N, C-alpha and C positions, 0 to 999 in steps of 0.2 A: 504494499500499500504506500502511495506517495503522500507527502505532507499536504499536497493540494486536495486530496481526497477527504480530508477531515473537515467536518462542518464547525466543530468547536473542540476545545480542550477544557475538560472539567476536573480532571484528577492529576495528581503528580505523576502517576504512571503514564497517562496519556502524554503529558508534557515531556517526560523522559523518553518515551517512544519517539516522539517528534525530534528530540535532540539527537537520538541515535541515528535517525535518518538524515539529519542535516550535518552530522559529523563533529570533528573535534572543534573545540573552542566555543561550543554552544552550551548553555546551561540554564538553570532555573533559579528563581527567587522563591524560597519557601516562605509563603505568607500564611501565618497561622489563621488569619480570617478566612482564607479560601480553602484550607486543607484540613482543618482540625477534625472534621466529621468522617474523614476517609478511613474505611476499615483496613485498607492496605498501607496507610501512611508510613508506619515504622519500617516496613519492608522496602518501601519506595525511597525513603530517606536514606537508608543503607545503600541502595542501589545507586542513588545520586552521588553519595560519597565515594563509592567504588569507581565511578566514572569521572570523578572530579568535576561534577556538574553543578555543585551548589555555588552559586555566585552571589547570593545575598539571602538575608533572613529578615522578614518583616514581621512585626509584632503588633497586634491589637486584639481585642476581645470581641466575641460574638454576644450581643445582648438578646435577651429574651424578655419581652418581644422586641423585635427589631422594627423600628418605624420607617427606616429608609435604608435600602441596600448599600448605598454609597456613603451617605452622610450621617449614619448612626452607628458607627463603630465605637466599641468600648475601650476605655482605659483598661490595661491589665488588671485583672482581679475583679472587674465589674460584671463579667458575663460567665459563660459556661466552659470556656477553653481551659483545659488542664495543661498549663504551660510547661511544667517541669519535665514531664516525659518527652515532650517534643524537643525541648532544649537539649536534654540528655542524648537523644537520638541524633540530633544535628551535630553535637559535639563528638559523639562516638563515630559519626561518619567522617570526621576529620575537618569539619569546617571550623575556621577560626577567624573568618572575615567579619565585616561589619554587620551589625544588627540594627535595623531601623525601626524605631517605635513609630507607628504610623496611626495616629489618632485622627481619623477623618470623621469629625463629629461636630455638628452645629451646637450641641450642648457644651462641649469642651471649648469650642472657639469663643464662646461668650464669657468664659471665665478669664480672670486676670492671668496674664502670661506666667508671672512668677508662681502663682498657685498651681497651674498646669505643670510647669516644669518640676516643682518640688514634688507633686504627686507622682509624676512620671518616674522620677529618680527613685522615690521610695518604693513604688510598686515594682519597678524593675529589680531593685535590690532584693526585695522580698521574694519575688516569683522567678527570677531569672539568674540570680548570682550564681556563679560557678560553685558547684559543691552542694548546692541546696537541694 
């Protein structure tokens, strides 16, 4: 199957299949918001690590209920994502690159920047710090 035959990419497995078709130098951003629900997630994170295909790691939480698919993402710890096992899997896969906290949230955008930054740092340290 050629990459052009795919209508959409919904899972990490599909994204990695596409990377395999495209060849060396192509990889994925593992975004917790988009992959947390995937029953094959941990196997596919390991696969991505074996192929040196993890290029970035994006972090934000899935709120229940979600009012808007793009602009209602949660700060770490506000939603349903279990971050520690995902972080451990990404580290075990050998990824040591940047982690982007990605809070696309009209709710958080209304808060004072200093409050958002302090909350982000505290939640990251609580839920993502190495060894936790």
